[in-house]
VEXDREN-46929 format. One record per residue (C-alpha): x, y, z. Coordinates in nm, 4 decimals. Layout:
BEGIN
+----------+----------+----------+
:     east :    north :       up :
+----------+----------+----------+
:        X :        Y :        Z :
...
+----------+----------+----------+
END
This chain:
BEGIN
+----------+----------+----------+
:     east :    north :       up :
+----------+----------+----------+
:  -1.6824 :  -2.1507 :   3.8331 :
:  -1.7581 :  -1.7946 :   3.6607 :
:  -2.0993 :  -1.8824 :   3.6472 :
:  -2.1003 :  -1.9835 :   4.0491 :
:  -1.9794 :  -1.6580 :   4.1061 :
:  -2.2219 :  -1.4743 :   3.8834 :
:  -2.4718 :  -1.6400 :   4.0690 :
:  -2.3476 :  -1.5801 :   4.4002 :
:  -2.2806 :  -1.2066 :   4.3397 :
:  -2.6510 :  -1.1895 :   4.2081 :
:  -2.7617 :  -1.3665 :   4.5487 :
:  -2.5659 :  -1.1248 :   4.7456 :
:  -2.7248 :  -0.8559 :   4.6022 :
:  -3.0454 :  -0.9694 :   4.6661 :
:  -2.9678 :  -1.0332 :   5.0404 :
:  -2.8751 :  -0.7248 :   5.0848 :
:  -3.1379 :  -0.5622 :   4.8930 :
:  -3.3624 :  -0.7698 :   5.1387 :
:  -3.2062 :  -0.6893 :   5.4237 :
:  -3.1910 :  -0.3517 :   5.4052 :
:  -3.5963 :  -0.3592 :   5.3029 :
:  -3.6141 :  -0.5535 :   5.6622 :
:  -3.4004 :  -0.3038 :   5.8431 :
:  -3.6125 :   0.0145 :   5.6745 :
:  -3.9270 :  -0.2655 :   5.7632 :
:  -3.8465 :  -0.3042 :   6.1734 :
:  -3.7597 :   0.0569 :   6.2473 :
:  -4.1166 :   0.1772 :   6.1345 :
:  -4.3212 :  -0.1625 :   6.2419 :
:  -4.3189 :  -0.0447 :   6.5803 :
:  -4.4720 :  -0.3397 :   6.8057 :
:  -4.6692 :  -0.0698 :   6.9521 :
:  -4.8671 :   0.0361 :   6.6954 :
:  -4.8822 :  -0.3407 :   6.5868 :
:  -5.0679 :  -0.3781 :   6.9217 :
:  -5.2904 :  -0.0638 :   6.9134 :
:  -5.3746 :  -0.1794 :   6.5922 :
:  -5.5074 :  -0.5198 :   6.6271 :
:  -5.7258 :  -0.4031 :   6.9251 :
:  -5.8722 :  -0.1116 :   6.7507 :
:  -5.9770 :  -0.3424 :   6.4895 :
:  -6.2052 :  -0.5845 :   6.7269 :
:  -6.3582 :  -0.2197 :   6.8702 :
:  -6.3783 :   0.0147 :   6.5915 :
:  -6.7025 :   0.0924 :   6.3924 :
:  -6.6766 :   0.0556 :   5.9954 :
:  -6.6660 :   0.4833 :   6.0214 :
:  -6.4132 :   0.4753 :   6.2386 :
:  -6.1940 :   0.2137 :   6.0246 :
:  -6.2147 :   0.3791 :   5.6979 :
:  -6.1709 :   0.7713 :   5.8993 :
:  -5.8677 :   0.6018 :   5.9815 :
:  -5.7490 :   0.4326 :   5.6731 :
:  -5.8342 :   0.7491 :   5.5016 :
:  -5.5671 :   0.9472 :   5.7040 :
:  -5.2913 :   0.6769 :   5.6753 :
:  -5.0376 :   0.7729 :   5.4416 :
:  -4.9971 :   0.5585 :   5.1435 :
:  -4.7558 :   0.4519 :   4.8377 :
:  -4.8621 :   0.4448 :   4.5055 :
:  -5.1218 :   0.3872 :   4.2668 :
:  -5.0026 :   0.1171 :   3.9811 :
:  -5.2933 :   0.0029 :   3.8372 :
:  -5.5160 :   0.2871 :   3.7165 :
:  -5.6687 :   0.3513 :   3.3476 :
:  -5.7154 :   0.7703 :   3.4137 :
:  -5.9885 :   0.7216 :   3.1112 :
:  -6.2173 :   0.5449 :   3.3953 :
:  -6.0722 :   0.6671 :   3.7306 :
:  -6.2862 :   1.0207 :   3.6409 :
:  -6.6056 :   1.0328 :   3.8611 :
:  -6.8894 :   1.1372 :   3.6398 :
:  -7.0018 :   1.4213 :   3.8484 :
:  -6.6313 :   1.5588 :   3.7798 :
:  -6.6710 :   1.4299 :   3.4542 :
:  -6.9800 :   1.6911 :   3.3850 :
:  -6.7610 :   1.9632 :   3.5469 :
:  -6.4651 :   1.9231 :   3.3620 :
:  -6.6488 :   1.8919 :   3.0054 :
:  -6.8551 :   2.2180 :   3.0504 :
:  -6.5080 :   2.4033 :   3.1528 :
:  -6.4042 :   2.3263 :   2.7836 :
:  -6.6275 :   2.5891 :   2.6398 :
:  -6.3635 :   2.8330 :   2.7337 :
:  -6.1396 :   2.6249 :   2.4910 :
:  -6.4335 :   2.5847 :   2.1985 :
:  -6.5308 :   2.2129 :   2.3084 :
:  -6.9193 :   2.2064 :   2.2839 :
:  -7.0584 :   1.8213 :   2.3962 :
:  -7.3619 :   1.7241 :   2.3178 :
:  -7.5402 :   1.3849 :   2.4684 :
:  -7.8219 :   1.1216 :   2.3548 :
:  -8.0835 :   1.1617 :   2.5098 :
:  -8.3584 :   0.9715 :   2.2527 :
:  -8.3773 :   0.7339 :   2.0328 :
:  -8.5515 :   0.8327 :   1.7290 :
:  -8.5301 :   0.5098 :   1.4683 :
:  -8.3307 :   0.7058 :   1.2510 :
:  -8.1273 :   0.4436 :   1.0983 :
:  -8.3048 :   0.1722 :   0.9293 :
:  -8.2906 :  -0.2463 :   1.0352 :
:  -7.9296 :  -0.3688 :   0.9624 :
:  -7.7076 :  -0.0656 :   0.9113 :
:  -7.7131 :  -0.0220 :   1.3489 :
:  -7.4082 :  -0.1648 :   1.5134 :
:  -7.4684 :  -0.1577 :   1.8652 :
:  -7.1690 :  -0.3034 :   1.9764 :
:  -6.9035 :  -0.1323 :   1.8047 :
:  -6.7170 :   0.1750 :   1.7749 :
:  -7.0796 :   0.3389 :   1.6711 :
:  -7.3271 :   0.1898 :   1.8986 :
:  -7.6049 :   0.3583 :   1.7644 :
:  -7.9088 :   0.2287 :   2.0203 :
:  -7.6844 :   0.3376 :   2.2932 :
:  -7.7845 :   0.7006 :   2.5248 :
:  -7.6027 :   0.9069 :   2.6643 :
:  -7.3384 :   0.8738 :   2.4057 :
:  -7.1344 :   1.1691 :   2.3843 :
:  -7.0194 :   1.3762 :   2.1025 :
:  -6.7876 :   1.6824 :   2.0080 :
:  -6.9727 :   1.9351 :   1.8256 :
:  -6.7713 :   1.8978 :   1.5328 :
:  -6.9023 :   1.5013 :   1.5088 :
:  -7.2375 :   1.5856 :   1.5896 :
:  -7.2905 :   1.8644 :   1.3235 :
:  -7.1568 :   1.5693 :   1.1018 :
:  -7.4953 :   1.3884 :   1.1503 :
:  -7.7938 :   1.3703 :   0.9707 :
:  -8.0666 :   1.5789 :   1.0954 :
:  -8.2969 :   1.3090 :   1.2258 :
:  -8.0116 :   1.2051 :   1.4589 :
:  -7.8826 :   1.5132 :   1.5054 :
:  -8.2437 :   1.5568 :   1.7125 :
:  -8.1740 :   1.2683 :   1.9006 :
:  -7.9054 :   1.4644 :   2.1344 :
:  -7.8542 :   1.7799 :   2.3221 :
:  -7.5843 :   1.9638 :   2.4957 :
:  -7.4739 :   1.9129 :   2.8399 :
:  -7.5572 :   2.2378 :   3.0039 :
:  -7.9170 :   2.1943 :   2.8240 :
:  -8.0225 :   1.8521 :   3.0074 :
:  -8.3085 :   1.8182 :   3.2108 :
:  -8.2269 :   1.7309 :   3.5570 :
:  -8.3745 :   1.3581 :   3.4828 :
:  -8.1182 :   1.3823 :   3.2117 :
:  -7.8746 :   1.4530 :   3.4301 :
:  -7.8735 :   1.2031 :   3.6351 :
:  -7.9263 :   0.9256 :   3.3838 :
:  -7.6016 :   1.0659 :   3.2423 :
:  -7.4319 :   1.0800 :   3.5420 :
:  -7.5184 :   0.6891 :   3.5985 :
:  -7.4508 :   0.5592 :   3.2440 :
:  -7.0369 :   0.5926 :   3.3348 :
:  -7.0450 :   0.3963 :   3.6531 :
:  -7.1142 :   0.0289 :   3.7229 :
:  -7.3592 :   0.1544 :   4.0276 :
:  -7.6408 :  -0.1156 :   3.9712 :
:  -7.6550 :  -0.4874 :   4.0995 :
:  -7.7683 :  -0.6196 :   3.7342 :
:  -7.4538 :  -0.4463 :   3.5856 :
:  -7.1761 :  -0.5996 :   3.5486 :
:  -6.8965 :  -0.7183 :   3.2891 :
:  -7.0731 :  -0.6596 :   2.9945 :
:  -7.2031 :  -0.3257 :   3.0897 :
:  -6.8791 :  -0.2352 :   3.1441 :
:  -6.6809 :  -0.3434 :   2.8399 :
:  -6.9358 :  -0.3050 :   2.6005 :
:  -7.1091 :   0.0749 :   2.7177 :
:  -6.9056 :   0.2367 :   2.9476 :
:  -6.6229 :   0.3145 :   2.7100 :
:  -6.8259 :   0.3978 :   2.4212 :
:  -7.0682 :   0.6328 :   2.6116 :
:  -6.7640 :   0.8301 :   2.6875 :
:  -6.6583 :   0.8744 :   2.3222 :
:  -6.5487 :   1.2025 :   2.2069 :
:  -6.5525 :   1.3279 :   2.6218 :
:  -6.1767 :   1.1390 :   2.6115 :
:  -6.0219 :   1.2667 :   2.2684 :
:  -5.9747 :   1.5810 :   2.4299 :
:  -5.6208 :   1.6656 :   2.5907 :
:  -5.7122 :   1.9280 :   2.7998 :
:  -5.9993 :   1.7574 :   2.9702 :
:  -5.7434 :   1.4343 :   2.9797 :
:  -5.4936 :   1.6461 :   3.1983 :
:  -5.7053 :   1.8475 :   3.3910 :
:  -5.8577 :   1.4842 :   3.5087 :
:  -5.5247 :   1.3524 :   3.5971 :
:  -5.4680 :   1.6829 :   3.7587 :
:  -5.8288 :   1.6559 :   3.9557 :
:  -5.6954 :   1.2875 :   4.0434 :
:  -5.3930 :   1.3548 :   4.1669 :
:  -5.5757 :   1.6341 :   4.3794 :
:  -5.8209 :   1.3802 :   4.5555 :
:  -5.5264 :   1.1232 :   4.6092 :
:  -5.3105 :   1.3602 :   4.7498 :
:  -5.5939 :   1.4246 :   5.0560 :
:  -5.5634 :   1.0454 :   5.1203 :
:  -5.1995 :   1.0448 :   5.1352 :
:  -5.1047 :   0.9127 :   4.7886 :
:  -4.7127 :   0.9996 :   4.7102 :
:  -4.6959 :   0.8332 :   4.3699 :
:  -4.9510 :   0.7738 :   4.0904 :
:  -4.8609 :   0.5671 :   3.7389 :
:  -5.1858 :   0.6272 :   3.5489 :
:  -5.2502 :   0.4873 :   3.1725 :
:  -5.2880 :   0.7940 :   2.9315 :
:  -5.2320 :   0.7689 :   2.5732 :
:  -5.1118 :   1.0204 :   2.3131 :
:  -5.2843 :   0.8813 :   1.9608 :
:  -5.6146 :   0.9803 :   1.8301 :
:  -5.6488 :   1.3218 :   2.0067 :
:  -5.8874 :   1.5962 :   1.8394 :
:  -5.9381 :   1.9514 :   1.8059 :
:  -6.2630 :   2.1756 :   1.8492 :
:  -6.2727 :   2.1709 :   1.4691 :
:  -6.2292 :   1.7797 :   1.4729 :
:  -5.8531 :   1.8172 :   1.3100 :
:  -5.6147 :   1.5721 :   1.5316 :
:  -5.3390 :   1.6655 :   1.7651 :
:  -5.0353 :   1.4922 :   1.7035 :
:  -4.8883 :   1.2341 :   1.9900 :
:  -4.5673 :   1.4927 :   2.0773 :
:  -4.8469 :   1.7896 :   2.1025 :
:  -5.0868 :   1.6021 :   2.3650 :
:  -4.7209 :   1.5128 :   2.5803 :
:  -4.6613 :   1.8284 :   2.5600 :
:  -4.9613 :   1.9346 :   2.6841 :
:  -4.9800 :   1.6919 :   2.9746 :
:  -4.6306 :   1.8166 :   3.0590 :
:  -4.7519 :   2.1438 :   3.0439 :
:  -5.0617 :   2.0689 :   3.3021 :
:  -4.8439 :   1.8748 :   3.5446 :
:  -4.5782 :   2.1549 :   3.5996 :
:  -4.8991 :   2.3750 :   3.6881 :
:  -4.9142 :   2.5311 :   4.0364 :
:  -5.2072 :   2.3132 :   4.1269 :
:  -5.0493 :   1.9756 :   4.0233 :
:  -4.7234 :   2.0632 :   4.1859 :
:  -4.9783 :   2.1442 :   4.5096 :
:  -5.1059 :   1.8097 :   4.5358 :
:  -4.7333 :   1.6452 :   4.6520 :
:  -4.8323 :   1.3342 :   4.4019 :
:  -4.5462 :   1.2118 :   4.1743 :
:  -4.6526 :   1.0890 :   3.8309 :
:  -4.5010 :   0.8813 :   3.5435 :
:  -4.7281 :   0.7153 :   3.2805 :
:  -4.8081 :   0.4221 :   3.0868 :
:  -4.9496 :   0.3423 :   2.7214 :
:  -5.2032 :   0.1226 :   2.6482 :
:  -5.2563 :  -0.1281 :   2.3995 :
:  -5.5798 :  -0.2862 :   2.3335 :
:  -5.4078 :  -0.6442 :   2.2515 :
:  -5.7059 :  -0.8001 :   2.0145 :
:  -5.6802 :  -0.5121 :   1.7666 :
:  -5.6116 :  -0.6503 :   1.4240 :
:  -5.2910 :  -0.4424 :   1.3909 :
:  -5.1768 :  -0.4580 :   1.7537 :
:  -4.8235 :  -0.6374 :   1.6879 :
:  -4.7287 :  -0.2796 :   1.4567 :
:  -4.9350 :  -0.0425 :   1.7366 :
:  -4.6984 :  -0.2133 :   2.0255 :
:  -4.3738 :  -0.1067 :   1.7853 :
:  -4.4961 :   0.2883 :   1.8054 :
:  -4.5428 :   0.2422 :   2.1501 :
:  -4.2364 :   0.1353 :   2.2617 :
:  -4.1211 :   0.3852 :   2.0247 :
:  -4.3149 :   0.6544 :   2.1921 :
:  -4.2282 :   0.5144 :   2.5494 :
:  -3.8344 :   0.5465 :   2.4432 :
:  -3.8480 :   0.8808 :   2.3179 :
:  -4.0500 :   1.0515 :   2.6063 :
:  -3.8988 :   0.8770 :   2.8910 :
:  -3.9157 :   1.1904 :   3.0791 :
:  -4.2681 :   1.1373 :   3.1563 :
:  -4.3693 :   0.7908 :   3.0022 :
:  -4.2387 :   0.4796 :   3.1509 :
:  -4.4286 :   0.1461 :   3.0577 :
:  -4.6053 :  -0.0202 :   2.7897 :
:  -4.9235 :  -0.1563 :   2.9278 :
:  -5.1505 :  -0.4311 :   2.7564 :
:  -5.5053 :  -0.3937 :   2.7816 :
:  -5.8931 :  -0.5627 :   2.7075 :
:  -6.0994 :  -0.8709 :   2.7833 :
:  -5.8767 :  -1.1685 :   2.8159 :
:  -6.2145 :  -1.3931 :   2.7199 :
:  -6.1048 :  -1.2471 :   2.3507 :
:  -5.8694 :  -1.5075 :   2.2745 :
:  -5.7499 :  -1.2703 :   1.9772 :
:  -5.5683 :  -1.1006 :   2.2562 :
:  -5.3737 :  -1.4025 :   2.3973 :
:  -5.0052 :  -1.3142 :   2.5331 :
:  -4.8302 :  -1.5325 :   2.3547 :
:  -4.9605 :  -1.4111 :   2.0157 :
:  -4.6905 :  -1.0826 :   2.1409 :
:  -4.3450 :  -1.2703 :   2.1988 :
:  -4.1851 :  -1.2269 :   1.8934 :
:  -4.2385 :  -0.9010 :   1.9006 :
:  -4.1312 :  -0.8216 :   2.1672 :
:  -3.8045 :  -0.9607 :   2.1440 :
:  -3.7529 :  -0.7719 :   1.8572 :
:  -3.8065 :  -0.4250 :   2.0080 :
:  -3.6066 :  -0.5600 :   2.3019 :
:  -3.3067 :  -0.5491 :   2.0417 :
:  -3.3437 :  -0.2250 :   1.9505 :
:  -3.5013 :  -0.0072 :   2.2885 :
:  -3.4034 :   0.0071 :   2.6606 :
:  -3.5788 :   0.1028 :   2.9491 :
:  -3.9328 :   0.0279 :   2.8321 :
:  -4.1179 :  -0.1097 :   3.1032 :
:  -4.4082 :  -0.3550 :   3.0216 :
:  -4.6983 :  -0.4422 :   3.3063 :
:  -4.9597 :  -0.6957 :   3.1331 :
:  -5.3298 :  -0.7284 :   3.2547 :
:  -5.3430 :  -1.1414 :   3.3460 :
:  -5.5281 :  -1.3594 :   3.4763 :
:  -5.8514 :  -1.1643 :   3.4821 :
:  -6.0496 :  -1.4757 :   3.3455 :
:  -6.3029 :  -1.6862 :   3.4777 :
:  -6.1187 :  -1.9880 :   3.3514 :
:  -5.7819 :  -2.1681 :   3.4412 :
:  -5.5503 :  -2.1191 :   3.1733 :
:  -5.1372 :  -2.0135 :   3.1346 :
:  -5.1649 :  -1.6694 :   3.1060 :
:  -5.0005 :  -1.4820 :   3.3932 :
:  -4.7098 :  -1.7577 :   3.2825 :
:  -4.7066 :  -1.6431 :   2.9259 :
:  -4.7045 :  -1.3455 :   3.0361 :
:  -4.4214 :  -1.3457 :   3.2372 :
:  -4.2374 :  -1.5163 :   2.9508 :
:  -4.3104 :  -1.1556 :   2.7929 :
:  -4.1127 :  -0.9403 :   3.0263 :
:  -4.3325 :  -0.8433 :   3.2125 :
:  -4.2390 :  -0.7333 :   3.5491 :
:  -4.6013 :  -0.6431 :   3.6761 :
:  -4.9463 :  -0.8531 :   3.6479 :
:  -5.2280 :  -0.6472 :   3.6229 :
:  -5.5290 :  -0.8438 :   3.8365 :
:  -5.4389 :  -1.2052 :   3.8155 :
:  -5.6869 :  -1.3144 :   3.9770 :
:  -5.6742 :  -1.6868 :   3.8262 :
:  -5.3081 :  -1.7263 :   3.9258 :
:  -5.4313 :  -1.9033 :   4.1986 :
:  -5.4891 :  -2.2198 :   3.9440 :
:  -5.1242 :  -2.1852 :   3.8168 :
:  -4.9390 :  -2.3801 :   4.1362 :
:  -4.6067 :  -2.3913 :   3.9143 :
:  -4.6295 :  -2.0185 :   3.8479 :
:  -4.7948 :  -1.9588 :   4.2339 :
:  -4.4349 :  -2.1139 :   4.3304 :
:  -4.2412 :  -1.9186 :   4.0764 :
:  -4.3614 :  -1.6055 :   4.2319 :
:  -4.2892 :  -1.6643 :   4.5915 :
:  -4.0841 :  -1.4149 :   4.7373 :
:  -3.9871 :  -1.2962 :   4.3776 :
:  -3.9447 :  -0.9783 :   4.1349 :
:  -4.3266 :  -0.9841 :   3.9916 :
:  -4.5721 :  -0.7668 :   4.1566 :
:  -4.9314 :  -0.8639 :   4.0812 :
:  -5.1652 :  -0.5476 :   4.1115 :
:  -5.4677 :  -0.5866 :   4.3018 :
:  -5.7636 :  -0.4796 :   4.2123 :
:  -6.0618 :  -0.5722 :   4.4816 :
:  -6.2881 :  -0.3495 :   4.4142 :
:  -6.2940 :  -0.4385 :   3.9626 :
:  -6.2834 :  -0.7599 :   4.0813 :
:  -6.5779 :  -0.7998 :   4.2489 :
:  -6.8449 :  -0.5406 :   4.0291 :
:  -6.6659 :  -0.7375 :   3.6893 :
:  -6.7894 :  -1.0932 :   3.8335 :
:  -6.4536 :  -1.2488 :   3.8382 :
:  -6.5039 :  -1.3265 :   4.2168 :
:  -6.8935 :  -1.3192 :   4.2920 :
:  -6.7837 :  -1.2962 :   4.6850 :
:  -6.4590 :  -1.1431 :   4.8613 :
:  -6.4023 :  -1.5051 :   5.0154 :
:  -6.3133 :  -1.6656 :   4.6498 :
:  -6.0419 :  -1.3731 :   4.6377 :
:  -5.6509 :  -1.5363 :   4.6178 :
:  -5.5228 :  -1.1542 :   4.7176 :
:  -5.4876 :  -1.2701 :   5.1202 :
:  -5.3270 :  -1.6154 :   4.9837 :
:  -5.0638 :  -1.4382 :   4.7331 :
:  -5.0264 :  -1.1625 :   5.0130 :
:  -4.9505 :  -1.3952 :   5.3087 :
:  -4.7225 :  -1.6861 :   5.0655 :
:  -4.4780 :  -1.3989 :   4.9670 :
:  -4.6136 :  -1.3164 :   4.6487 :
:  -4.5763 :  -0.9533 :   4.6238 :
:  -4.8748 :  -0.7532 :   4.5742 :
:  -4.9979 :  -0.4073 :   4.5853 :
:  -5.3744 :  -0.2661 :   4.5899 :
:  -5.4793 :  -0.0333 :   4.3138 :
:  -5.7941 :   0.1138 :   4.1720 :
:  -5.8370 :   0.0211 :   3.8133 :
:  -6.1633 :   0.2240 :   3.6685 :
:  -6.1979 :   0.4227 :   4.0214 :
:  -6.4635 :   0.6847 :   3.8343 :
:  -6.6630 :   0.3681 :   3.7340 :
:  -6.6825 :   0.2143 :   4.0315 :
:  -6.7079 :   0.5460 :   4.2418 :
:  -6.4323 :   0.4444 :   4.4672 :
:  -6.1043 :   0.5578 :   4.5650 :
:  -5.7833 :   0.4209 :   4.7178 :
:  -5.9191 :   0.4285 :   5.1168 :
:  -6.2006 :   0.1931 :   4.9998 :
:  -5.9621 :  -0.0649 :   4.8280 :
:  -5.7439 :  -0.0502 :   5.1987 :
:  -6.0824 :  -0.0823 :   5.3764 :
:  -6.2081 :  -0.3305 :   5.1658 :
:  -5.9005 :  -0.5744 :   5.2276 :
:  -5.9078 :  -0.4756 :   5.6098 :
:  -6.2475 :  -0.5296 :   5.6782 :
:  -6.2430 :  -0.8904 :   5.4384 :
:  -5.9532 :  -1.0109 :   5.5438 :
:  -5.8589 :  -0.9057 :   5.8692 :
:  -5.4813 :  -0.7489 :   5.7771 :
:  -5.2464 :  -0.6618 :   6.0053 :
:  -5.0502 :  -0.2871 :   6.0333 :
:  -4.7278 :  -0.4670 :   5.9006 :
:  -4.9258 :  -0.5890 :   5.5641 :
:  -5.0636 :  -0.2476 :   5.5676 :
:  -4.6989 :  -0.1036 :   5.5356 :
:  -4.5898 :  -0.3658 :   5.3902 :
:  -4.8495 :  -0.3187 :   5.0707 :
:  -4.7733 :   0.0989 :   5.0604 :
:  -4.4165 :   0.0276 :   5.0351 :
:  -4.4312 :  -0.3095 :   4.7671 :
:  -4.6749 :  -0.0152 :   4.5364 :
:  -4.3460 :   0.2395 :   4.5180 :
:  -4.0517 :  -0.0853 :   4.5199 :
:  -4.2216 :  -0.2267 :   4.2198 :
:  -4.3140 :   0.1109 :   4.0416 :
:  -4.1282 :   0.2027 :   3.7314 :
:  -4.0446 :   0.5734 :   3.8770 :
:  -3.6698 :   0.6370 :   3.7481 :
:  -3.4658 :   0.5004 :   4.0807 :
:  -3.3988 :   0.8497 :   4.2338 :
:  -3.7421 :   0.9113 :   4.2839 :
:  -3.8051 :   0.6282 :   4.4020 :
:  -3.5506 :   0.6350 :   4.6703 :
:  -3.6783 :   0.9610 :   4.8016 :
:  -4.0840 :   0.8326 :   4.7483 :
:  -3.9825 :   0.5072 :   5.0084 :
:  -3.7412 :   0.7624 :   5.2145 :
:  -4.0912 :   0.9923 :   5.2500 :
:  -4.3414 :   0.7293 :   5.2929 :
:  -4.0940 :   0.5476 :   5.5981 :
:  -4.0957 :   0.8982 :   5.7527 :
:  -4.4830 :   0.9820 :   5.7037 :
:  -4.5574 :   0.6029 :   5.7990 :
:  -4.3555 :   0.6160 :   6.1346 :
:  -4.4756 :   0.9565 :   6.2264 :
:  -4.8216 :   0.8703 :   6.1646 :
:  -4.8417 :   0.5537 :   6.4021 :
:  -4.6325 :   0.7397 :   6.6236 :
:  -4.9289 :   1.0032 :   6.7014 :
:  -5.1780 :   0.7559 :   6.6947 :
:  -5.0266 :   0.5429 :   6.9501 :
:  -4.9862 :   0.8524 :   7.1844 :
:  -5.3023 :   1.0140 :   7.0883 :
:  -5.5771 :   0.7567 :   6.9693 :
:  -5.8474 :   1.0100 :   6.8559 :
:  -5.5702 :   1.1528 :   6.6089 :
:  -5.6324 :   0.8062 :   6.3334 :
:  -6.0182 :   0.9767 :   6.2980 :
:  -5.9430 :   1.2480 :   6.0522 :
:  -6.2423 :   1.4956 :   5.9761 :
:  -6.1134 :   1.5080 :   5.6159 :
:  -6.2635 :   1.1255 :   5.4919 :
:  -6.4483 :   1.0725 :   5.2040 :
:  -6.6428 :   0.8267 :   5.1214 :
:  -6.8005 :   0.7661 :   4.7618 :
:  -7.0861 :   0.5289 :   4.6090 :
:  -6.8914 :   0.1507 :   4.6352 :
:  -6.8528 :   0.1501 :   5.0534 :
:  -7.1923 :   0.3337 :   5.0599 :
:  -7.3591 :   0.0493 :   4.8818 :
:  -7.2010 :  -0.2153 :   5.0207 :
:  -7.1125 :  -0.1140 :   5.3538 :
:  -7.3622 :   0.1582 :   5.4197 :
:  -7.0478 :   0.4119 :   5.4832 :
:  -7.2060 :   0.7292 :   5.2813 :
:  -7.0221 :   1.0120 :   5.2368 :
:  -7.0392 :   1.2315 :   5.5743 :
+----------+----------+----------+
END
């Protein structure tokens, strides 16, 4: 009897929550806007559709690697600005064959045969003279070298793909991303640009270990955390209107990943004012990081810590497997990518209308060749069978894209309706790891923003064509929507 009562209470609670969401949805999914949007899609040019989606209020970005979300033009600007803090950066522009055969490490921590690898001065000075001569200061690059540098950390050529991304982009970045001030400045720069697109919430992955001062001595994790806290209090950060909570990431295939996971859980628990979750990242085709490796460790951690959320990259592989199912067993509330969930019928049924969200990254999945064409992408199947999904940007700096691009691809390739567009943004807030009071406020703000937007568009259709829209490289190359 007690078990039945508990089940009934849980069911009533879920139904009440669903009715509240439906009531809120009904208030804002105005029939006039539904009809207007269907007609608009039929008559609008791609540029008009893009301008509309850029100006449309949005929810949050839940799957965002901050180190991969800095457009290279911003990266260069921010790196040069670090001179005022004593940082000087060098980049490799030539190979002098300084190392003898058998000593190079092409794809490890020290990839010698890699142009545009970046070092801060303290590490550049440790090199032998021959290797130092391979580098120039960032501000001394020729125009040709500068263009090569800008192209080196984005996937902008048709022959580039998964291996280029995983084995060169992050390695080239190198010392640029162990400066906590540059890190915090890049977060604010992203907040500013996302704010222009109408985004309310950002939950990026920003780590706290391995950061260096200009002289090469390390910052403590607590010092790095305090630098980010202080930067988010600055007027330009507050003015964006974008709320932020952070995740820590675990490179899942490291030999010591279990011990690192324990450290990350403890740090998030002790810094819950800003960090909310741990995220397992890294190539899933490296089986050393398979999900069930961490089952015992996570069960141990849940004996000790509360209020630490878990999101895990799963299903970002070519072959069918049970990684998404196993990830749910680990305790994850959100699944990053989930491309091959479509191959697991039982888990598909489990996730329909359920508590687990799939973070959809349309541009990432195409450029990293997990789908060769959007006709292969399972996103519309998830969306239209009731599996909770939200659009996110992943490594938008390396894709040269933004959140509006994700919405544009979704509408253009899958004929989304107005209610579906609204639901995607509401999902990104509902399934965020934001504290409950913040989440409620974000949802209320979004509902108000989207209702006002819809009302204005129906009354004055020309108001949908914002002049503030900015497009970047991805939609320029794929859809010929070059920045205007």
